[in-house]
C-alpha positions in Angstrom: -0.3 15.0 8.4 -2.5 14.5 5.4 -5.9 14.0 6.4 -8.3 13.5 3.5 -8.9 9.8 3.1 -7.2 8.2 -0.1 -8.4 4.9 -1.5 -6.0 2.7 -3.0 -7.8 -0.4 -4.4 -5.6 -3.4 -4.7 -5.2 -4.8 -8.3 -4.4 -8.0 -6.6 -8.2 -8.9 -6.7 -8.6 -7.9 -10.4 -9.0 -9.9 -13.5 -5.5 -10.4 -14.5 -6.7 -11.5 -18.1 -7.5 -7.5 -18.8 -5.3 -5.9 -16.2 -4.9 -2.4 -18.3 -8.8 -2.1 -18.6 -9.3 -2.8 -14.8 -6.8 -0.1 -13.9 -8.4 2.3 -16.5 -11.8 1.5 -14.9 -10.4 2.1 -11.5 -9.2 5.6 -12.5 -12.5 6.6 -14.0 -14.2 5.3 -10.9 -12.1 7.7 -8.5 -9.5 5.4 -7.1 -6.7 8.0 -5.7 -3.9 5.4 -6.0 -3.3 2.4 -7.5 -2.1 -0.3 -5.4 0.4 -2.9 -6.8 1.3 -6.0 -4.9 4.8 -7.3 -5.8 5.3 -10.7 -4.1 8.4 -13.1 -4.7 7.7 -16.4 -3.7 10.5 -16.0 -1.2 9.8 -13.1 1.2 6.0 -14.2 1.1 4.3 -17.4 0.0 2.9 -16.1 -3.4 4.4 -14.9 -6.6 2.5 -11.8 -8.4 4.0 -9.2 -10.6 7.2 -7.5 -11.7 8.6 -4.3 -13.2 7.5 -5.4 -16.9 3.7 -5.6 -16.2 3.9 -2.1 -14.1 5.5 -0.8 -17.3 2.7 -2.0 -19.5 0.2 -0.9 -17.1 1.6 2.9 -16.8 -0.4 4.3 -19.8 -3.5 3.2 -18.6 -3.8 5.9 -15.9 -1.9 8.9 -14.3 -3.1 8.1 -11.0 -0.2 7.3 -8.3 1.1 3.7 -8.4 1.4 2.8 -4.8 4.1 -0.1 -5.2 4.1 -2.4 -2.2 7.4 -4.6 -2.6 7.2 -7.9 -0.8 10.5 -9.1 -2.0 14.1 -9.8 -0.5 16.6 -8.7 -0.9 14.6 -5.5 -2.2 17.6 -3.1 -3.2 18.5 -4.6 -6.3 15.2 -4.2 -7.7 14.3 -0.6 -6.8 15.7 1.1 -9.9 13.8 -1.2 -12.2 10.3 -0.8 -10.4 11.1 3.1 -10.1 11.9 3.0 -14.1 8.8 1.0 -14.8 6.4 3.7 -13.5 6.2 3.2 -9.6 5.5 6.3 -7.5 5.6 5.3 -3.9 7.6 2.3 -3.5 7.1 0.5 -0.1 9.5 -1.9 1.5 9.7 -4.0 4.5 12.7 -3.4 7.0 13.0 -7.1 7.4 13.9 -7.3 3.5 17.1 -5.1 3.4 20.3 -5.2 5.5 20.0 -1.4 6.1 16.6 0.4 6.4 18.5 4.0 5.9 20.5 2.6 2.9 16.9 1.2 1.1 15.2 4.9 2.1 18.2 6.6 0.3 18.0 4.3 -2.6 14.5 5.1 -3.3 14.9 8.6 -2.8 17.7 8.7 -5.5 15.3 7.5 -7.9 13.2 10.6 -6.9 10.1 8.6 -5.7 8.3 8.6 -2.4 9.1 6.2 0.1 7.0 3.8 2.2 7.9 1.4 4.9 5.5 -1.6 5.7 5.1 -3.4 8.9 3.5 -7.1 9.0 1.1 -7.6 11.9 3.9 -8.9 14.2 6.5 -6.3 13.2 7.3 -3.9 15.8 7.0 0.0 15.5 10.7 0.1 16.8 11.8 -1.1 13.1 10.5 2.5 11.7 10.4 4.7 14.5 13.9 6.3 14.0 13.1 6.8 10.1 10.0 8.6 10.1 11.2 11.9 9.3 12.8 10.4 6.1 9.7 8.7 4.5 6.4 9.7 3.0 4.2 6.9 4.2 3.9 3.9 6.7 1.9 0.8 5.5 0.4 -1.3 8.3 -0.6 -4.6 7.3 -3.9 -5.9 8.8 -3.3 -9.4 7.4 0.0 -11.6 7.0 1.2 -10.5 3.4 1.0 -12.9 0.7 -2.5 -13.5 -0.4 -5.7 -11.1 -1.1 -9.1 -12.1 0.5 -8.0 -12.7 3.9 -9.6 -11.5 7.3 -9.0 -8.3 8.9 -6.9 -8.6 12.0 -8.2 -5.9 14.5 -5.2 -6.1 16.8 -3.0 -4.0 14.3 -5.3 -0.8 15.1 -3.3 -0.2 18.6 0.1 -0.3 16.1 -1.7 2.3 13.8 -2.9 4.5 16.8 0.7 4.5 18.3 2.4 5.5 15.0 -0.4 8.2 14.4 0.4 9.5 17.9 4.3 9.8 17.2 3.8 11.4 13.7 1.3 14.0 15.3 3.8 14.7 18.2 6.6 15.2 15.7 4.1 17.0 13.3 5.3 14.9 10.5 3.6 14.7 7.3 3.3 11.1 6.5 0.5 9.1 4.9 -0.7 6.3 7.2 -1.9 3.5 5.1 -3.8 0.1 6.0 -3.9 -3.1 3.9 -5.9 -6.3 4.4 -9.3 -7.2 4.7 -10.4 -3.8 4.7 -14.4 -3.4 4.1 -17.2 -1.3 4.6 -17.6 -1.7 8.3 -13.8 -1.8 9.9 -12.5 1.0 7.3 -14.3 3.4 10.0 -12.2 1.7 12.8 -9.0 2.2 10.6 -9.9 5.8 9.8 -10.3 6.6 13.4 -7.1 5.1 14.6 -5.4 7.5 12.2 -5.4 6.0 8.6 -5.9 8.2 5.8 -5.1 5.8 3.0 -7.2 2.6 2.7 -5.9 -0.2 0.4 -8.9 -2.6 -0.5 -9.1 -5.2 -2.9 -11.9 -7.7 -2.4 -14.3 -5.3 -1.3 -13.8 -2.9 -4.2 -13.7 -5.4 -6.7 -16.3 -7.6 -5.4 -19.1 -5.9 -3.3 -22.4 -4.4 -4.8 -22.0 -6.6 -8.1 -18.4 -5.2 -8.7 -19.6 -1.5 -8.9 -16.3 0.2 -8.4 -17.3 3.7 -7.9 -20.1 2.9 -5.4 -17.4 0.7 -3.4 -14.7 3.3 -3.5 -17.1 6.0 -2.5 -18.3 4.0 0.4 -14.7 3.4 1.5 -14.0 6.8 1.5 -17.5 8.0 3.4 -18.2 5.1 6.0 
């Protein structure tokens, strides 16, 4: 189980008029991953960016592109996102007819596999697949929009997944996304998260001092 804390700033909170520069700035500020939220207006009530934008952003950093697909059906787009430059491709079990098939599709593209659980989604949706994936993403808000308030009730779910992962001695990243700030990040880490996604806090706190905000999330 990976233990060092990784920070994955969400570019959903970046200035979209200069997205390449924003990604480059996150790289220089010490981000471990770049979190890319892909929404289709169907699986979640918002539309964000597609593979073409990711392809354009790819030259701005060598950091891991942590791509969260909130789209349904998901399978037909996996190859496109892989070719565009995604390093980790995370999907929702509710967005596919067969979770195992989707895992295999991502592996076929030689990418890391993540599965995400919405706040009300049960661990049962993923527990039989944990030995085949690289990352579990726990949503601590309802997916769709940035800037939402953290839902503390998901911490128990994170703790339970951490327990299963530890018992099975699996090497999986446990990521949390949604309203993560300098206060609740400690709660998330204590429950087992080792990858923190944060948008508003990284881009807006301390007058937008990216380096300081990334460092505080990592150390708090």
